[in-house]
N, C-alpha and C positions, 0 to 999 in steps of 0.2 A: 504493500500500500504506500509506503514511504517513497519508494522509487517512482511509482506512478504519479504520486502527488508532486514530486519534484519535476518530473517530465511535463506534467500539465502546467505547472507554474512557469517553467522555462519557455514552453511553447507559447503561453499567454504573454510572457514578457517579450518574446520575439515579435508576436503580432502587434503588441503595443508599440515597439520600436519602429516597425515598418509603417504603422499608422502615422507615427510622428514624422517620419521622413517624408511620406507621401503628402501629408498635410503641409509640411514645410515647403515642398516643391509646388504643390497644386493650389494652395490658398491664394497666393498673389496672382496666379494665372486666372483663377475663377473670379476674383474680385475685379481684376482688370477687364476681363472679357464680358462679364455681366454688368459691371458698373454698380454703384451704390444702390440705386433703385431696384434693379432686377435681383441683386443679391438679397436685398431685404424681402422681396416677394418670394424668393426661393426659401428663405428661412421661415417665412410665414406658412408656406405650403408644407414644409416639413413639420411644422408645429401642428397643423391640422392632422397629418398622418399620426403624429404622436398622440393626439387626443383619441384617435381611432383605436390605439393600443389599449385603451381602457376596456374595450370589449372583451379582453382577455379574462377579466373578472378574477385575476389572481390564480387561474388554473395552471398557468405556465410554471411559476415558482413551486406550486404544490406538486406538479407532475415531477419536477426534478427531485424533490425530496422523497416522494413516495417510490419513485423508481430506484433511487439510491438505497433506500431501506429494504425494499423487496429483493433487489439484486444482491445485497450483502447477505441476506438470509437464504438466497437461492430458492425463492418462492416463485416458481414459474407461473403458477395460476394467478397469483396476485399481480404479477408483473404484466401478464397478458391482459388482464381485466383493466388495469390502470391505463396502459398504453392505448388499448382499443377504445375505451370510453373517451379519453382525451382527444383521440384522432377525430372521432365523430363531432365532438364539441367544436374543435378548432376549424374543421371544414365548414360548419354551420356559421360561425361568427366571421369567418373569412368572406363568405358570401354576403353577410349583412354589411360588413365594412365596404366591400366592393360596390354594393348597390348604393350605399350612402354617398360614396365618392362620385359615383356616376350621376346621381341626382344633383350633387353640388356642382358638378362640372357644367351643368346647364346655366348656373347663375354664380360664377366664381366671385363676382364683385360683392356678393352678399356677405362673404367672409373676408375676402382679401382687399376690399375697398376699391374705390374708383380708379386707383393707379393701375389695377390689373387690366383695365381696358387698354391702356396705352402700351402695356408690355406685349399683349397678344399671346396666343398659344396657351393661356392659362386653363381654358376649358380642356384642351387636349392633354395638358400636363396632368390634370386631375383624373382624366380617363386612364392615363398610364399608371397613375398611383392606385387607381381602382384595381387594375390588373395585378399590380404588385401586392396589394392587400390580399387578394385571393390566393396568392402563393405564400405570402409571409406567415400567415397564421398556421396553416398546416406545417410549414417549415419549422415553426417553433416547437412542434412535437418532436421532430427528429433531433433537433439540437438539444432539447431537454433530456431526451432518452440517452443520447450519446454522453452528455455530461453526467447524467445520473449513474451510468456504469463506469464512470471515471476515465472516459476517453476524450477529455477536453482537447488533447493534443491533435486529434484528427480534425476537429473543427478549426482549431487555431492555425494549423499548418495549411489547410485548404484555403482559409481566408487570407493567409499571407500571400499565397500565389495569386489568388483572384484579385486582391487589392492592387497588386503591382500591374497585372494585366489591365484592369479597369482604368487605372490612372493613365497608362500609356494611351489607351484608346480614347479616353476623355480629352487628354491633352491634344492629341492629333485632330480630333473633331472640332474642339473649341477654336483652335488656331485656323483650321480650314474654313469653317462655317461661322464667320463672325456675325454676331447679332442674333444667333439662334442658340445661345448657351443654355437657356432655361429648358428648351425642348430636348437638347442633347443630354443633359444631366438626367432628365425625367425618363428618357428612353432606356438609359443604361440601368436604371433601378430594377425593373422586372427581368431584364435579360440576365443579370448576374445573380439574382435571387433564384431564377430557374435553374441555373447551373448548380448552385448550392443544393437546391431541392433534389436534383438528380443524384448528386454525389452522396449526400447523407442518407437518402432513402435506400440507395444501393448498399451502403455500408451496414445499415441496420438489417437489410434483407439477408446478408451473408454472415452476420454475427450469430453464431449458434447459441450464445448465451441470452439472446433477446428473442422472445417468442414473436411470431408473426401476428398481424392484425386479424381479428376475428369478430365479425358482427355479433355472433352469439355471445361473445365475452363482454360486450358492452352492458353496462349496468347503471341504472338510475341511482342505486344506492351508492355506487362508487363515485358517481358524479357529485352527489351531495357531500360525500366524504371529502373529495377534492375541493369542492367549493367551501366547505367548512374551514379547512385550513387556508385555502386560497383567498377567502374573503378578507383576511387580515393583510395579505400581500396586495390584494386589490386596493385596499385603502391606501397602502403605501404608494401604489402606482398612481392613484388619483392625486395624491399629495404631490408626487414628483411632477406629474403633467401640469397640474394647476400652477405650480411654482415656476417650472421651466418653460413650458410651452406658452404661457401667458405673456411672457416678457416681450416677444416680438410684437404682439398685438398692442401692449401697453405703449411701447415706444412708437409704434406706427401711429396710434391714435393721438398721443400727446405731442410727440416731437416730429413725426413724419417718418415714412418707411425708409428713407435714405439714411437715417441715423441708426438703424438696426446694426449695421456693420461696425459701428464704433463700440458697441457692447459685445458683439459676437467675437471679434478678433481677440480682445483680452480674455474673454471668457473661455475661448478655445485653448489658450495657454493653460489656464487653470484646469480645464477639463482633462487635458492630456497629462497634467501632473497627477490628477486623481486617477487617470487611466492606468498609470504604472502600478498603483496599489491594487486596483481592481484586477489587473491582468495577473499579478502575482498571487493575489488572495482569492480569486474567484473559485478555485477548486475547493476552498476550505468549507463552504456551506455543505455540500454533500459529504465531505470528509468528516465534519463534526456530526452530521446526521448519522453516518455509519458508526461512529464511535458511541453515540448515544444509544444505538441499538444494543450495545453490550452492557449498558447500565453501570458503567464505571465512571462515576461523577468526578472522582479525583483525577483520572486520566484526562477527562474532558477539560477540567479547569486548568490543569498544567499545560495541555496543548494550546488552549486559548491564550493563556498568558505568554507562552513562549512565541507563538506565531504573531501575537500582537507586537511584541518587542521587535521581532524580525521585520515586520512590516513598517514599524515606526522608524527604523533606520533609514528607510527610503522616504516615507511619507512626510516626516518632519523636516527633511532637507529641502523638499520641493517648495514650500512657501518662501523659504529664505532665498532660493534661487530666483523665484518670481519677483520678490521685492527688490532685489539688487540688480537683476539682469533682465527683468521683464520688459521695461520700457525701452532700453537700448535695443533689445532683440526685435521688438515690434517696429522700431524705426528702420532697422536694416531690412527686416523681413517684408513688411507691407508698405511702409512709408512713414515719414515723420508726422504727417497729418493724423494718422491713425494712432500713433504712439502718444501724441499730445492729447488728443480727444479721449483716448481710452485710459489715461493715467489713473484717474480716480477709480475707474472700474477695476483696474488691475489691483490696486492696493486694498480696496474693500473686499474683493473676492479672495485675495491672498490671506487677509486676516481671518476670514471664515475658514479657509483651508487649514489653518493652524489647528483649530479646534477639531476639525474633522480628522486631521492627521493623528491627533492624540488618541482617537477612538476608531482605528481603522477596521476593527473586527467586531464592533458592537452589534451591528445589524445582522452579521452572519451567524453569530451564536444564537441570537434571538429567533431567527428564521429556522435554524437547524432544530431548535428545541420546540418550535411551534408556539413560542411565547411572545410573539411580536405584535399581538393585538393592540395593546395599550400604546406601544410605540407608534403603530400605524395611525391610531386615532389622534395622537399628539401631532404627528407630522401633517395629518389632514387639516387640523385646526390651524397650525402654523402656516401652511401653504395658502389657505384661504385668506389669512391675515396679510400674507405677503403681497397680494394683489393691490389692495388699497395703499399699502406702504410703498409699492413701486410707483403707483400713480401719483401719490403725494410727493415722493422723491423726484420723479420726472418733472413735475411742475416746478419744483423748487431748485433742483440742482442738475437737471438734465439726465444724461445716461448714468452719471455717477450716482445720482439719487436712486435710480433703479437698482444699481448694484448694492447700494447701502441697505435698501429694504430686503433684498435677497440675502445679503450677508448676515443681517440681524437674525433672520429666521434660521439660517443654517447653524449659527453659533448656539442658539438656544436649543435647537433640536438635537444636535450631536452631543451636547453636554448631558441632556436628559437621557438620551439613548445609552450613553456610556454607563450612567448610574443604573439603568434597568438591566443592562448586560451583566454588570458586576453582581447584582443581586441574583441573577439567574444562575450563575455558576458558583455562587457562594463565596465571592471575594468582596472585600471592602474596597472603597475607592482609594484608601491609603495604601492597601496592599498592591492594588493595580499600579499606582504611581511608583511605588518602590521597585516593583518588578520590571517596569517598563520605562516610563518617562524619566525618572530620576537618573537612571543609568546612562542617559543620552544627553544630559544637560551640558556637560563640559564639552563633548564633541560638537554639539550644536553651537555653543558660544564660539568655539574656535572656527567653525564654518562661517558664522556671521561676521566675525572679525576679519577673516581672510577675504570674504567677498567684499566687505567695505573697503579694505586696504587695496585690493586689486582694482576696484572701481575708481579709486582716487589716483592710482598710479598708472593704470592702463587707459589709453584713449580708445574706448570701445567704439569703433566706427565700422567694423566689418565682422564677418563670421569668424575669421581667424582669431581675432582678439577675444571674441565671445567664447570660442572653443577653448582657447588657452586659459582664460579665466575659470571656466567650468572645470577643466582638467586639474589645474593647480589646486583649487579649493576643494575639489572632490577627493583628491589624493590625501590632502591634509585631514579631511573629515574621516575618510575611511581608516587612515592610520590611527586616528584618535579612537575610533570605534573599536578597532582591533585590540588596542592596548587597554582602553578604559572600560569598555562595555562588555565585550565577550569574555567569558570566564576562562580560566586556564584549561579546564577540562574540555570545554567546547573548542578552544583553539587547537588543542592536541588532537581532538577528534577530526576537525576540519583538515588539519595538516596530514593526518593519517590517510584520509580519504583521497586527498589530492595526490599524495605519493603513490597510492595504490592505482589510481587512474593513470598516472604517468607511466607506471611500470607496465600496465596493460597496453598502453599505446606503443611503448618501446618493444615489449615482448608479449603478444596476445596470448601466449600459452600460459603465462604466469597467472 
């Protein structure tokens, strides 16, 4: 299990890194080819699709957990019933989502505003999104099943290849067909989802540990069971959509659609900082669920604390890099205009990221245990509050005010979620702090000091200086973590594993 968990995490990290590189290359191209207005319309269209995801009703996360538990117990009957029931449900809601988008495609200005008339193609784009929805929901079953049986690496490596191919195709088409960027991006959505659909369906078909679909195995009782667990996740999904997907509409209404990009670009840096934690830690939810099937509470607690510390080594460094390097990076990456306009957004969201980084594993342990109901309700309330906060902030401080409202909600929510998670595993907040955060304070201070010093001494005007700054400060930080955070026993264990791997590379027979 440990080797598979490591493989899943490493492949997820690779996917994250490729995503970062592709975004780094493609974002300036997309912003330039679409322009601020069309880019804003694209973000609003994606937000509509995000709202359609609420039709999931939380069955997706429930499916992942139930598949993980049934597979760990080798209960083929339970596994077939779970998968078959979920498949019928997702086909049905895929059709509902597709029909809804087809209806909306007849009157796109109803949601996207009058500027969608000037952009053209918006009706066609929503039709393409309707086709994509019909594929995406059944595809969710395949990905949840593959993740539930601890084969995240298959999904991650497949997506690594497809992301590279898609970016090459998108770049070529955007450059060749100037003025049709929105249509090009929308066409690529269903095409590449169809490829994933085919690959993952085939992988499940030929995996002997996964039973095939059976209409006779579908059960209303099982659907109610999935919904009972999933309703809590559904609440979390609603909260996430209300908070995240509402932002483009708030900015469009109060400030104009062309201002969306000034929030999106800084927010993208923060999202990719979060993405590293998600990529490394995503396999932990089914891993914790499998551990809980054994009823060893002490093992679960120790695993949670240890993996939280491991994740914090990465997650707590990210906000510091964003604070010191974010604005110079935006200036080089997209342009000085976007860096200056997004400065306040960057700092607000980085502040929220600090609190989120302290609790990187809170939601995972709550979901694995099925005790995330109160956390979901809390997030829902906070997300609803975030909308008027964003409107108020937009009217008073522009896009920075929108980010401030969002950051306030994230800080409160993550602090409360951490408290709930500690109670769930039987740990106090003080014990959690001693085991994790306190052990990283000195390395983080050294990282902050080195970032500040290099910012003052290096004239960061290009990618080379940014990379040099990141490398120097990263090496200082990792050296400090190695000496001050990792225990002697763990250092010896890591060195032993590295030596063993090197010996196998030199002499495979050993």
